[in-house]
N, C-alpha and C positions, 0 to 999 in steps of 0.2 A: 280184569285190566284194571291198572291202577289210575285213580282219577288225577289228573292234573290240574294245576292252578291257571286258569285261562289267561289271567294277568301276567302272569310269567313266562306262557308260552309266547305270549305276543311280545314283551319287551325284549325277549332273548332272541328274538327273529327279526332282523332288519328290513328283511324283505319276503314275508310270505305271500305277497303276490294279491291274491282275490280269497276271501274267505267267507263261508257260510257256517254259522252257528245254530243249531235248534236244540229244544230242551224244554224243560218242563219248571217253573219258578219253584224256589224252595217251600213256599207255603202251598203249593198245589194248586193255585187259583188260575194260573197264566200259561198258556202256550207259550214259546219266546222262541223268536227268530232274529238274526241278525246278518247282514252283508256288508262287507267293505271292500273296497278297492284302494289300490295303490298303484304308484306310478314311478318311472324312473325317466322317462323322455318326457321333452315339454307336452307332446301331443296327448300322451296319458295322462300328465298331470293337470291338463286342461278340459277340467270336467268338473261337473255338479251333479248332484241327484235331486229330481225334481218329482213331485208327486203326479200321478197320472190315474185317474179313476180310484181304483183300491189298490193300484200297485205304484210303483217308480219308474223313470227313465232316466238315463245318463242323457247330459246336453252338454255341449261346448261352454265352457264358462265364457270365452271370448272367441267368437265365430270365425273372427279373422286370423286367428291362430291355430284353426283346425287344418290340418295336413292330409288327414286320412281317417275317415270314419269306421273305416272296416276293422271290426273286433273292439271296438271302445265305444260305439253308440249303440244301444240295444236297451232293452227293458228287463231289469233283474228280476223284477217282481211282479205278478200277475195272480190276480183271483179268479177261478173257475167254480163256480159253485160252492160246495163247502170244500174246495181244495185250495190252499196256497203254495204257489209255485214260486222258487227262488234259484236263481241261477247266475252263472259269471259269464252269458253271453245271449247270442239269440236263439239257443235252444229253449229259453222260457217259452218262444212262439210256438217252437216245435211241439212241446209237451203240451201246451194250451189247446193247439190247434187238433192234435190228434188225440188226446185224451177227451174233448170234446165229440171225437168220432166213435168213442169207446176203446180206443187203445189204453192200454196201460200203462204207467209212468215207464216201466223197462222198455216195452215195445216201442214205445215212442223214440227213446234215447239209441234204441238199436240203428236208426237211420241217420245218426251223427256219429262225427269223430272228434277228436282231439282238432284243436286251432290250426291253423295252416301258417303259423308265423315260425317257420325254419330260423333257425336251428332248435327253437325252445320248444316247437310244439305244445303250447301251454296245454295242459288238462282241460277239459271241460268239467265243471263242479255243478251239481245240481240238487235241490233238495224238494220236498212235497211233504206238506202238513194236511192230513184229512180228518175233518172234524165230523162228529156224529153224536146223539146224545149220550153217548157212554164217555166222552172226550175226545181224544184226539190220538192219531199214532203217524208216524214220520219215515221217512226214507231218504238215503242220500245216496248220490251216484258220482263216479269219476270214470270219465274217458281219457285214456292217456296212450302215450305211445309206449313201444317195447323199450324202455330205457334209451330214448330219444331215436329209434329206428321206426320212421314213418310206415314203413311197409306193414307193420302190425297194430291193429288198435284194442286194447285192453280195456274192457268194460266191467266194472265192478259196481253192484247195489248192495247196499247195507238197509234192512229194515228194522224199525223199531217200535214194537206195540206195548202198549201201556206203559210210556214214558214213566220214570221213576222221579217224582219230585225233588227239584236241587241239583237235577242231572242232565247233562245235553252233550250232543258230540260236535266236533269242530273239524271241518277239512277245508284246506287250502291248497292252492295251487301249487308253490313250491316250498322245497324244503328249506331254502335260503336264497341269499344272492348267489350268483355266478354267472359264468358265460361258457356254454349256456346254462341257461337256468335250470337246476334241478327238479324235476317232477314231483309233487307228493309221493309219500310212499305208505304202504298199508292200509290199515282201517283208519275209518274216521275217530279221533281223539276223544276220550271220556274226559268231559269238563265239568266243573261246578258251576251250577247257575244260580246266583243270588242277588238280593236286592229289589229294588223297586226300578222301574224302565229308565228313570233318570240317572239311578246310581249303575245301572248296567251298561246304559250309553256311556256314560262319563268313563268308565274302567275300562271299556274297550277303545274309546277313544284316545285317553290318556297314555294308554300302554302300546299303542299303534307307533311304528316310526315317525318322528316330526317331521323329517325331510321327505318321505315316499308316502305318507298317508295322504288320500284324496277326499273320500268320502263315506260315510257309514249311515246304514239305515237299521234301525231296530222297532220289532213290534211286540207288544205283548197282548195277547186275545183271552179274553175273559172267558174260562170254560163254563161258567153258568149261563151267561147271557149272550155270549159271542161278542160281544162289544171289545172295541180294539183301540190301543193306545198307539202312535207312530211317532218315532223321532227320526229326524234327518239332521246328520250334521255335515258341514262342507267346509273343506279348507279354504277354498275359494269364495270370498263374499264380496 
């Protein structure tokens, strides 16, 4: 698979929707993950990321303008023991709760489907990083309709063991803007991972569409001592 330039992938797509990036820093020292949200409606754009424990959640920037919390207010990132969970919806809680009961990542997601936002039927995208004394591995999932047909849910899981330094994978909800919005196709894109956490954060934020971007979360986890650094960027301030 050809490695893509993540900055180019973002800058060339006005509306990738919500996206997850997971990989390993070029120096091999850090597990890297990022999650961003975008919005076209006032309700979707009226959000910020705030820290909650070791994770984050979305919150209305102006509560008086919140018209429908369904599908937009949730915890995108949660930590369960040695696992970091990141998703684009409330399936974060499903994964957390069922894995705490010894379900696997894939088994937990079999209990969920794509979002009920006809006619888009937005895919549910999810990622998980597992840390141990040998480093980390990760998996990504997408639950999507059958080309817009809600009668069929198609589930795909992609696993990555012993990640390669300087490489990561990128999955997002939409191929681009449209009506209805076209769901992501294929396996997660192979992308390069480079720079410090601040450089990586700036690259992501600066290449997301200025009108549609809403919030960004980035975390670097040190693979030697499991310490972590987090950056949160909100358009609403």
